DODREN-523698 format. One line per field, with one value per residue: residue in one letter; x, y, z of N, C-alpha, C in turn. Coordinates in Angstrom, 2 decimals. Layout:
<recs>
code	[A/...]
neast	[X/...]
nnorth	[Y/...]
nup	[Z/...]
caeast	[X/...]
canorth	[Y/...]
caup	[Z/...]
ceast	[X/...]
cnorth	[Y/...]
cup	[Z/...]
</recs>
This chain:
<recs>
code	[X/X/X/X/X/X/X/X/X/X/X/X/X/X/X/X/X/X/X/X/X/X/X/X/X/X/X/X/X/X/X/X/X/X/X/X/X/X/X/X/X/X/X/X/X/X/X/X/X/X/X/X/X/X/X/X/X/X/X/X/X/X/X/X/X/X/X/X/X/X/X/X/X/X/X/X/X/X/X/X/X/X/X/X/X/X/X/X/X/X/X/X/X/X/X/X/X/X/X/X/X/X/X/X/X/X/X/X/X/X/X/X/X/X/X/X/X/X/X/X/X/X/X/X]
neast	[14.99/11.76/8.31/5.18/2.27/-1.37/-3.38/-6.25/-7.30/-5.49/-6.77/-9.53/-9.38/-10.35/-13.37/-14.12/-15.33/-14.24/-15.16/-16.94/-15.54/-13.16/-10.88/-9.94/-9.35/-7.43/-5.41/-4.54/-3.56/-1.45/-0.03/0.31/2.10/4.25/4.98/5.88/7.60/9.93/11.36/12.02/14.31/13.62/12.23/8.97/5.98/2.67/-0.09/-2.17/-5.88/-6.70/-5.34/-5.11/-6.97/-5.87/-2.65/-1.57/0.32/3.74/6.89/8.73/7.44/6.56/3.56/1.61/-0.54/-3.03/-2.60/-4.47/-8.48/-11.12/-12.36/-10.32/-8.14/-5.90/-4.62/-4.01/-2.46/0.18/0.42/1.63/3.80/5.88/7.62/9.58/10.27/10.69/13.52/15.13/15.15/14.38/10.77/7.86/4.71/2.08/-1.15/-4.57/-5.57/-6.45/-5.93/-4.06/-2.27/-1.36/-0.01/2.11/3.63/4.07/5.86/7.77/7.82/7.67/4.43/2.71/-0.08/-3.02/-4.15/-2.39/-0.11/-1.71/-2.31/0.63/0.72/-0.87/0.37/1.95]
nnorth	[-2.98/-2.84/-1.81/-2.52/-0.99/-2.01/0.27/0.65/-1.95/-2.21/0.15/-0.47/-2.55/-2.60/-1.19/2.19/4.00/4.78/4.87/7.09/9.35/8.82/10.31/11.87/9.39/8.29/9.89/9.65/7.40/7.54/9.43/7.79/5.74/7.32/7.90/5.73/4.53/5.95/5.34/2.61/1.04/0.83/1.40/2.45/2.25/3.70/2.37/3.37/3.78/5.66/8.60/11.02/13.63/16.12/15.42/13.78/14.97/13.93/12.92/10.31/8.49/7.01/8.00/6.31/5.51/3.74/3.10/2.67/2.48/0.73/-2.16/-3.78/-2.31/-1.22/-3.31/-4.94/-2.81/-3.25/-5.68/-5.15/-3.67/-5.25/-6.87/-4.92/-3.75/-5.82/-6.42/-4.39/-4.73/-6.81/-7.41/-6.48/-6.91/-5.55/-6.58/-7.73/-9.17/-12.23/-13.03/-11.35/-12.29/-14.73/-14.04/-12.22/-13.54/-15.95/-14.19/-13.99/-12.08/-11.31/-11.39/-9.47/-9.45/-7.17/-6.53/-7.21/-5.21/-2.94/-2.67/-2.37/0.36/1.68/1.56/3.70]
nup	[1.28/-0.29/0.27/-0.71/-0.02/-0.10/-0.21/0.02/1.02/3.44/4.65/4.54/6.35/8.80/10.11/10.50/9.83/7.64/5.16/4.91/4.39/1.91/1.12/3.38/5.04/3.15/3.71/5.88/6.53/4.63/6.39/8.52/7.57/6.65/9.16/9.91/8.22/9.18/11.11/9.85/7.83/4.90/1.58/0.65/-0.88/-1.56/-2.77/-4.65/-5.83/-7.63/-9.30/-6.65/-5.57/-4.11/-3.23/-0.60/2.44/2.41/3.50/3.38/1.82/-1.17/-3.32/-5.35/-7.99/-9.60/-13.28/-15.01/-14.57/-12.65/-11.38/-9.01/-9.68/-8.01/-7.19/-9.89/-10.72/-8.91/-9.40/-12.14/-11.61/-10.39/-11.03/-11.91/-9.13/-7.98/-9.66/-8.57/-5.50/-2.38/-1.70/-0.14/0.13/0.80/1.63/1.31/-0.50/-1.66/-4.43/-5.40/-3.41/-3.96/-6.59/-6.27/-4.64/-6.09/-7.85/-6.31/-4.33/-0.84/1.34/3.54/5.23/5.80/8.14/10.45/9.59/9.78/12.28/13.70/12.30/13.88/16.68/16.67]
caeast	[13.77/10.98/7.17/4.41/1.13/-2.27/-3.80/-7.45/-6.74/-5.16/-7.82/-10.65/-9.43/-10.91/-14.79/-13.82/-16.02/-13.56/-16.15/-17.67/-14.35/-12.16/-9.68/-9.31/-8.53/-6.09/-4.46/-4.35/-3.02/-0.66/0.62/1.22/2.93/5.63/5.73/6.43/8.93/10.82/11.75/12.75/15.24/12.98/11.49/8.01/4.92/1.43/-0.74/-4.19/-6.69/-6.30/-4.73/-6.20/-7.33/-4.65/-1.78/-1.47/1.89/4.59/8.35/9.62/6.63/6.28/2.35/1.43/-1.99/-3.10/-3.04/-6.15/-9.44/-11.90/-12.14/-8.94/-7.20/-4.47/-4.09/-3.38/-0.79/1.15/1.34/2.37/5.38/6.26/8.97/10.72/10.82/12.01/14.75/16.42/15.18/12.92/9.89/7.11/3.28/1.03/-2.54/-5.43/-6.45/-6.01/-5.44/-2.62/-1.16/-0.85/0.34/2.92/4.23/4.71/6.77/9.14/7.73/7.12/3.25/2.14/-1.54/-3.04/-4.63/-0.83/0.55/-1.84/-2.00/1.79/0.93/-1.07/1.31/2.94]
canorth	[-3.57/-1.84/-2.21/-1.91/-1.09/-1.97/1.36/0.34/-2.66/-1.71/1.10/-0.90/-3.95/-2.05/-0.64/2.70/4.75/5.45/5.27/8.57/10.45/8.32/11.33/11.58/8.00/7.80/11.27/9.51/6.03/8.22/9.89/6.78/4.81/8.02/7.95/4.22/4.55/6.98/4.05/1.60/1.27/0.83/2.37/2.53/3.04/3.42/2.13/3.84/3.28/6.47/9.76/11.67/15.27/16.70/14.49/13.71/15.16/13.15/12.97/9.12/7.60/7.16/7.75/6.00/5.08/2.66/3.92/2.11/2.57/-0.31/-3.18/-4.22/-1.38/-0.68/-4.58/-4.92/-1.99/-3.50/-6.70/-4.97/-3.19/-5.95/-7.48/-3.84/-3.66/-6.94/-6.51/-3.81/-5.02/-7.52/-6.84/-7.08/-6.26/-5.54/-6.83/-9.14/-10.04/-13.29/-13.18/-10.85/-12.46/-15.48/-13.82/-11.71/-14.46/-16.54/-13.54/-13.99/-11.28/-11.86/-10.75/-9.27/-9.00/-6.03/-6.28/-7.04/-3.89/-1.72/-2.40/-2.10/1.54/2.10/1.97/5.00]
caup	[1.32/-0.57/0.82/-1.27/0.77/-1.16/0.59/0.38/1.68/4.57/4.87/4.89/7.24/9.83/10.05/11.56/9.27/6.42/4.08/4.80/3.72/1.82/0.96/4.59/5.26/2.42/4.04/7.29/6.22/4.10/7.37/9.34/6.68/6.81/10.53/10.57/7.40/9.79/11.65/9.11/6.40/3.65/0.90/0.93/-1.91/-1.11/-4.10/-4.82/-6.49/-8.94/-8.67/-5.41/-6.08/-3.49/-2.88/1.01/2.37/2.96/3.29/2.83/1.20/-2.50/-3.73/-6.64/-8.47/-10.86/-14.44/-15.48/-13.26/-12.35/-9.73/-8.47/-10.24/-7.54/-7.33/-11.22/-10.96/-7.88/-10.03/-13.20/-11.48/-9.46/-11.65/-11.78/-8.07/-7.53/-10.23/-7.55/-4.13/-2.00/-1.83/0.76/-0.53/2.22/1.09/1.81/-1.23/-2.12/-5.98/-5.42/-2.56/-4.65/-8.00/-5.60/-4.11/-7.24/-8.59/-5.44/-3.10/0.77/1.51/4.53/5.47/6.05/9.59/10.85/9.02/10.25/13.63/13.64/12.47/15.28/17.65/16.59]
ceast	[12.51/9.47/6.18/2.82/-0.07/-3.30/-5.20/-7.77/-6.56/-5.99/-9.12/-10.50/-9.98/-11.91/-14.59/-14.84/-15.20/-14.29/-17.09/-16.55/-13.17/-10.62/-9.05/-8.37/-7.85/-5.04/-3.80/-3.43/-1.84/0.70/1.31/2.07/4.47/6.18/6.43/7.38/10.10/11.82/12.32/13.71/14.54/12.53/10.10/6.89/3.59/0.70/-2.31/-4.61/-6.99/-5.86/-5.55/-5.98/-6.33/-4.02/-1.54/0.06/2.62/6.19/9.51/8.79/6.29/4.38/2.47/0.07/-1.88/-3.47/-4.11/-7.26/-10.17/-11.60/-10.85/-7.59/-5.75/-4.02/-3.23/-1.83/0.11/1.89/2.27/3.88/6.18/7.45/9.89/11.32/11.62/13.31/16.19/15.98/13.93/12.19/8.89/5.68/2.45/-0.42/-3.34/-5.93/-5.80/-5.28/-4.06/-1.28/-0.17/-0.07/1.56/4.09/4.84/5.95/7.92/8.77/7.14/5.60/2.97/0.42/-1.77/-3.26/-2.99/-0.43/-0.40/-1.80/-0.43/2.10/0.01/-0.45/2.40/2.57]
cnorth	[-2.88/-2.61/-1.72/-1.90/-1.09/-0.77/1.01/-1.04/-2.92/-0.78/0.29/-2.53/-3.44/-0.90/0.43/4.15/5.81/5.82/6.43/9.54/9.34/9.08/11.20/10.43/8.00/9.13/10.46/8.60/6.47/8.75/9.04/6.27/5.83/7.99/6.57/4.02/5.29/5.91/2.67/2.19/0.29/1.75/1.87/3.22/2.46/3.48/2.47/3.51/4.53/7.50/10.72/13.16/16.20/15.85/14.82/14.14/13.95/13.03/11.93/8.10/7.96/6.95/7.62/5.74/4.31/3.71/3.75/1.89/1.14/-1.29/-3.70/-3.26/-1.29/-2.15/-5.13/-4.00/-2.58/-4.57/-6.48/-4.43/-3.77/-6.86/-5.96/-3.82/-4.82/-7.09/-5.57/-4.10/-6.07/-6.62/-7.16/-6.43/-6.23/-5.47/-8.07/-9.81/-11.22/-13.72/-12.53/-11.43/-13.30/-14.82/-13.07/-12.83/-15.47/-15.87/-13.76/-12.78/-11.75/-10.98/-10.84/-8.78/-7.94/-5.68/-5.90/-5.73/-3.03/-1.69/-2.30/-0.29/2.06/2.41/2.62/6.23]
cup	[0.66/-0.03/0.24/-0.67/-0.37/-0.27/0.90/1.31/3.19/5.68/5.51/5.80/8.63/9.81/10.69/10.63/7.93/5.20/3.67/4.65/3.43/1.42/2.16/5.13/4.45/3.29/5.42/7.52/5.52/5.53/8.45/8.62/6.73/8.29/11.00/9.17/8.02/10.32/11.09/8.09/4.71/2.90/0.44/-0.28/-1.71/-2.61/-4.01/-5.71/-7.99/-8.15/-7.49/-5.92/-5.22/-3.06/-1.19/1.19/2.94/2.69/2.90/2.25/-0.36/-2.82/-5.07/-6.60/-9.70/-12.40/-15.15/-14.59/-13.30/-10.97/-9.97/-9.12/-9.76/-7.43/-8.56/-11.56/-9.81/-8.78/-11.60/-12.87/-10.86/-9.54/-11.49/-10.66/-7.43/-8.30/-9.13/-6.18/-3.79/-2.01/-0.92/0.14/0.79/1.48/1.57/0.85/-1.66/-3.50/-5.98/-4.73/-3.49/-6.12/-7.52/-5.45/-4.98/-7.60/-7.48/-4.59/-1.95/0.40/3.02/5.01/6.21/7.39/10.42/10.73/9.75/11.26/14.17/13.51/13.43/16.71/17.77/16.91]
</recs>
């Protein structure tokens, strides 16, 4: 199983001041997902909108980013990579974006909304 996390959707699912320091919010999310992945038998990819200035430390999580900038860049990148991921394994996309949800489900992936996934992360 591979889980693909639409990072900014999960980060933005709670108004906790993340917008004041996006880099720190991404680092915090990656750390939480890394701990979550420790308890699972899943490969996890956290998809970012762009390459981070500094890569957050991770042991189990793959950090990826959109190859092209612009609105919905991470969503487009997830959808572009989805066929390759699906060819290898079952895929769960974590997002609350309706368009990405519809496209991912049509391609054969499962979708988990961002808020429940973030709630799972908060339990660790």
